GUSE-836405 format. One record per residue: residue number from 0; residue in one letter; x, y, z of N, C-alpha, C, O in turn. Coordinates in Angstrom, 1 decimal. Example, Ala and Ser with C-alpha at 12.3 -4.5 7.8 and 13.67 -1.06 7.14 Angstrom:
% GUSE-836405
> 0|A|13.2|-5.7|7.8|12.3|-4.5|7.8|13.2|-3.3|7.8|14.2|-3.3|8.5
> 1|S|12.8|-2.2|7.1|13.7|-1.1|7.1|12.9|0.0|7.9|13.4|1.1|8.0
% end
This chain:
% GUSE-836405
> 0|M|6.7|-8.4|31.5|6.5|-7.1|32.1|5.1|-6.8|31.8|4.6|-7.1|30.7
> 1|S|4.2|-6.4|32.7|3.0|-5.9|32.6|2.8|-4.5|33.3|3.4|-4.2|34.3
> 2|T|2.0|-3.7|32.7|1.8|-2.3|33.2|0.5|-1.9|33.1|-0.2|-2.7|32.4
> 3|Y|-0.1|-0.8|33.7|-1.2|-0.4|33.9|-1.6|0.5|32.6|-0.6|1.1|32.1
> 4|P|-2.7|0.7|32.1|-3.0|1.6|31.0|-2.4|3.0|31.5|-2.0|3.1|32.6
> 5|V|-2.3|4.0|30.6|-1.8|5.3|30.9|-2.9|5.7|31.7|-2.6|5.8|32.9
> 6|H|-4.0|6.0|31.3|-5.1|6.7|32.2|-5.2|6.1|33.6|-5.6|6.8|34.5
> 7|E|-4.9|4.7|33.7|-4.9|4.5|35.2|-3.8|4.8|36.0|-3.8|5.0|37.2
> 8|L|-2.6|4.8|35.2|-1.2|5.3|35.9|-1.4|6.7|36.2|-1.1|7.1|37.3
> 9|L|-1.8|7.6|35.4|-2.1|9.1|35.7|-3.2|9.0|36.9|-3.0|9.9|37.8
> 10|R|-4.3|8.3|37.1|-5.0|8.4|38.2|-4.4|8.0|39.4|-4.6|8.6|40.4
> 11|M|-3.6|6.8|39.3|-2.7|6.6|40.5|-1.8|7.4|41.0|-1.5|7.5|42.2
> 12|W|-1.3|8.2|40.0|-0.2|9.2|40.2|-0.8|10.3|40.9|-0.2|10.9|41.8
> 13|R|-2.0|10.7|40.5|-2.6|11.8|41.2|-3.2|11.6|42.7|-3.5|12.5|43.5
> 14|S|-3.4|10.3|42.8|-4.0|9.7|44.1|-2.9|9.5|44.9|-3.0|9.3|46.1
> 15|E|-1.7|9.5|44.4|-0.5|9.4|45.2|-0.3|8.0|45.8|0.4|7.7|46.7
> 16|S|-1.0|7.0|45.0|-0.9|5.6|45.2|0.4|4.9|44.4|0.7|3.7|44.5
> 17|L|1.0|5.7|43.7|2.0|5.3|42.9|3.4|6.1|43.1|3.5|7.3|43.0
> 18|G|4.4|5.2|43.5|5.7|5.9|43.8|6.4|6.4|42.6|6.1|6.2|41.4
> 19|V|7.4|7.1|42.9|8.1|7.6|41.7|8.8|6.6|41.0|8.7|6.6|39.7
> 20|D|9.5|5.6|41.7|10.2|4.4|41.1|9.2|3.7|40.1|9.4|3.6|38.9
> 21|Q|8.0|3.2|40.7|7.0|2.7|40.0|6.7|3.5|38.7|6.8|3.0|37.6
> 22|A|6.3|4.7|39.0|6.0|5.5|37.8|7.0|5.6|36.6|6.6|5.6|35.4
> 23|V|8.3|5.7|37.0|9.4|5.6|36.1|9.2|4.3|35.4|9.0|4.3|34.2
> 24|G|9.3|3.2|36.1|9.5|1.7|35.6|8.3|1.6|34.5|8.5|1.2|33.4
> 25|H|6.9|2.1|34.9|5.7|2.0|34.1|6.0|2.7|32.9|5.6|2.2|31.9
> 26|T|6.5|3.9|32.9|6.6|4.8|32.0|7.7|4.3|30.8|7.5|4.4|29.6
> 27|L|8.8|3.7|31.5|9.7|3.1|30.6|9.1|1.8|29.7|9.4|1.6|28.6
> 28|Q|8.3|1.2|30.5|7.7|0.2|29.8|6.8|0.7|28.6|7.0|0.2|27.5
> 29|H|5.9|1.7|28.8|5.1|2.3|27.7|6.0|3.0|26.5|5.5|3.0|25.4
> 30|I|7.2|3.5|27.0|7.9|4.2|25.9|8.6|2.9|25.0|8.8|3.1|23.8
> 31|S|9.0|1.8|25.6|9.4|0.7|25.0|8.4|0.2|24.1|8.7|0.0|22.9
> 32|L|7.2|0.0|24.5|6.1|-0.4|23.6|5.8|0.4|22.5|5.5|-0.1|21.4
> 33|L|5.9|1.8|22.7|5.7|2.9|21.7|6.8|2.7|20.6|6.6|2.8|19.4
> 34|C|8.1|2.5|21.1|9.2|2.5|20.2|9.2|1.2|19.4|9.6|1.3|18.3
> 35|D|8.8|0.1|19.8|8.4|-1.0|19.0|7.3|-0.8|17.9|7.3|-1.2|16.7
> 36|Q|6.4|-0.3|18.4|5.2|-0.1|17.6|5.5|1.0|16.5|5.0|0.9|15.4
> 37|T|6.3|2.0|16.7|6.9|2.9|15.7|7.7|2.2|14.9|7.5|2.5|13.7
> 38|T|8.7|1.4|15.1|9.6|0.7|14.2|8.6|-0.3|13.2|8.9|-0.3|12.0
> 39|R|7.7|-0.9|13.8|6.7|-1.8|12.9|6.1|-0.9|11.9|6.1|-1.2|10.7
> 40|L|5.6|0.1|12.4|5.0|1.1|11.4|5.8|1.6|10.3|5.3|1.8|9.2
> 41|E|7.1|2.1|10.8|8.0|2.5|9.7|8.4|1.5|8.8|8.7|1.8|7.7
> 42|H|8.5|0.2|9.2|8.6|-0.9|8.2|7.4|-1.1|7.3|7.6|-1.2|6.1
> 43|Q|6.4|-1.1|7.8|5.1|-1.3|7.0|5.1|-0.1|6.0|4.9|-0.3|4.8
> 44|Q|5.3|1.0|6.5|5.1|2.2|5.5|6.3|2.2|4.4|6.1|2.7|3.2
> 45|A|7.4|1.6|4.6|8.4|1.5|3.5|7.9|0.3|2.5|8.1|0.3|1.3
> 46|R|7.2|-0.8|3.2|6.7|-1.9|2.2|5.4|-1.2|1.4|5.3|-1.4|0.2
> 47|F|4.7|-0.5|2.0|3.4|0.2|1.2|4.1|1.1|0.2|3.8|0.9|-1.0
> 48|E|5.2|2.0|0.4|5.8|2.7|-0.4|6.3|2.1|-1.7|6.2|2.6|-2.8
> 49|Q|7.0|0.9|-1.4|7.5|0.0|-2.5|6.5|-0.5|-3.3|6.8|-0.6|-4.5
> 50|H|5.4|-0.9|-2.8|4.3|-1.6|-3.3|3.7|-0.5|-4.3|3.2|-0.8|-5.4
> 51|G|3.6|0.7|-3.8|3.0|1.8|-4.4|3.8|2.3|-5.8|3.2|2.7|-6.8
> 52|S|5.0|2.1|-5.6|6.0|2.4|-6.7|5.8|1.5|-7.8|5.8|1.9|-8.9
> 53|A|5.5|0.2|-7.4|5.5|-1.0|-8.3|4.0|-0.8|-9.2|3.8|-1.1|-10.4
> 54|L|3.0|-0.3|-8.2|1.8|-0.2|-8.9|1.9|1.0|-9.8|1.3|0.9|-10.9
> 55|E|2.4|2.1|-9.5|2.8|3.3|-10.5|3.5|2.8|-11.8|3.2|3.3|-12.9
> 56|Q|4.3|1.9|-11.7|4.8|1.5|-13.0|4.1|0.5|-13.9|4.2|0.3|-15.1
> 57|Q|3.2|-0.2|-13.1|2.2|-0.9|-13.9|1.1|-0.1|-14.4|0.5|-0.4|-15.4
> 58|I|0.9|0.9|-13.6|-0.2|1.9|-14.4|0.4|2.6|-15.7|-0.2|2.7|-16.7
> 59|I|1.8|2.9|-15.5|2.5|3.5|-16.7|2.4|2.6|-17.9|2.1|3.0|-19.0
> 60|H|2.8|1.3|-17.6|2.9|0.5|-18.7|1.6|0.2|-19.3|1.6|0.0|-20.5
> 61|L|0.5|0.2|-18.6|-1.0|-0.1|-19.0|-1.4|1.1|-19.8|-2.0|0.9|-20.8
> 62|E|-1.1|2.4|-19.4|-1.3|3.6|-20.2|-0.6|3.5|-21.4|-1.3|3.8|-22.4
> 63|Q|0.6|3.1|-21.6|1.4|2.9|-22.9|0.7|1.9|-23.8|0.6|2.0|-25.0
> 64|Q|0.2|0.9|-23.0|-0.3|-0.2|-23.9|-1.8|0.2|-24.6|-2.1|0.0|-25.8
> 65|V|-2.5|0.8|-23.7|-3.7|1.6|-24.2|-3.6|2.7|-25.2|-4.4|2.8|-26.2
> 66|A|-2.6|3.6|-25.1|-2.4|4.6|-26.1|-1.9|3.7|-27.5|-2.5|4.0|-28.6
> 67|S|-1.1|2.9|-27.3|-0.7|1.9|-28.5|-2.0|1.6|-29.3|-2.3|2.1|-30.3
> 68|I|-2.6|0.7|-28.5|-4.1|0.3|-29.1|-5.0|1.5|-29.7|-5.7|1.4|-30.7
> 69|M|-4.9|2.5|-29.1|-5.8|3.6|-29.7|-5.1|4.1|-30.9|-5.8|4.4|-31.8
> 70|Q|-3.9|4.2|-31.0|-3.2|4.6|-32.4|-3.5|3.7|-33.4|-3.6|4.1|-34.6
> 71|R|-3.6|2.4|-33.0|-3.8|1.3|-34.0|-5.2|1.6|-34.6|-5.5|1.6|-35.8
> 72|L|-6.0|1.7|-33.5|-7.5|1.7|-34.0|-7.8|3.0|-34.9|-8.7|2.9|-35.8
> 73|V|-7.1|4.2|-34.7|-7.3|5.3|-35.4|-6.5|4.9|-36.8|-7.1|5.3|-37.8
> 74|A|-5.5|4.3|-36.8|-4.9|3.9|-38.1|-6.0|3.3|-38.9|-6.4|3.7|-40.0
> 75|L|-6.6|2.0|-38.2|-7.6|1.2|-38.9|-8.7|1.9|-39.5|-9.1|1.5|-40.6
> 76|E|-9.3|2.9|-38.8|-10.5|3.8|-39.0|-10.0|4.6|-40.4|-10.9|4.8|-41.3
> 77|Q|-8.8|4.9|-40.6|-8.4|5.8|-41.5|-8.0|5.1|-42.8|-7.7|5.7|-43.9
> 78|T|-8.0|3.7|-42.7|-7.7|2.9|-44.1|-8.8|3.1|-45.0|-9.9|3.6|-44.6
> 79|P|-8.5|2.8|-46.4|-9.5|3.0|-47.4|-10.8|2.2|-47.1|-11.9|2.7|-47.5
> 80|S|-10.7|1.2|-46.6|-12.0|0.3|-46.3|-12.7|0.8|-45.1|-13.9|0.5|-44.8
> 81|G|-12.0|1.7|-44.3|-12.6|2.2|-43.2|-12.7|1.3|-42.0|-13.4|1.4|-41.0
> 82|G|-11.7|0.1|-42.1|-11.7|-0.6|-41.1|-13.1|-1.5|-40.8|-13.3|-2.2|-39.8
> 83|D|-13.8|-1.4|-41.9|-14.9|-2.1|-41.7|-15.0|-3.6|-42.1|-15.9|-4.3|-41.7
> 84|S|-14.1|-3.9|-42.8|-13.9|-5.3|-43.4|-13.6|-6.4|-42.2|-12.7|-6.1|-41.4
> 85|P|-14.3|-7.5|-42.2|-14.1|-8.3|-41.1|-12.5|-8.9|-41.0|-12.0|-9.1|-42.1
> 86|P|-11.8|-9.2|-39.9|-10.9|-9.7|-39.9|-10.6|-11.0|-40.5|-11.4|-11.9|-40.4
> 87|P|-9.3|-11.3|-41.2|-9.2|-12.8|-41.7|-9.5|-13.9|-41.0|-9.2|-13.9|-39.8
> 88|R|-10.1|-14.7|-41.5|-10.5|-16.0|-40.7|-9.2|-16.8|-40.7|-8.4|-16.9|-41.6
> 89|R|-9.0|-17.5|-39.4|-7.8|-18.4|-39.3|-8.4|-19.8|-39.9|-9.5|-20.3|-39.8
> 90|R|-7.3|-20.3|-40.4|-7.5|-21.6|-41.1|-7.4|-22.7|-39.7|-6.5|-22.7|-38.8
> 91|Q|-8.6|-23.6|-39.9|-8.4|-24.5|-38.9|-7.6|-25.7|-39.4|-7.6|-26.1|-40.6
> 92|K|-6.8|-26.4|-38.4|-6.0|-27.4|-38.7|-6.9|-28.6|-39.0|-7.9|-28.8|-38.4
> 93|P|-6.4|-29.4|-40.0|-7.3|-30.7|-40.2|-7.1|-31.6|-39.1|-6.1|-31.6|-38.4
> 94|R|-8.1|-32.4|-38.8|-8.1|-33.3|-37.7|-7.7|-34.7|-38.2|-7.6|-35.6|-37.4
% end
């Protein structure tokens, strides 16, 4: 099915070169296209909302990890050595 753009249909209607049956047919085609488009957009919105929720959960998790790391850093700074001592070296495996 093909139809004219809405502005063209309106022009044709005003100039009376479009009959009532034709106008109704074209209008129904446009309504059908709009319904399909609306359904696609609603599905897309639902997917975006799901992704947004997952991203929010990831952000919360990362914030918790950062808070935990910050607490450990504060605890290290409060140790008697002041946290200035280098970390212990790892022993290398003999080759």
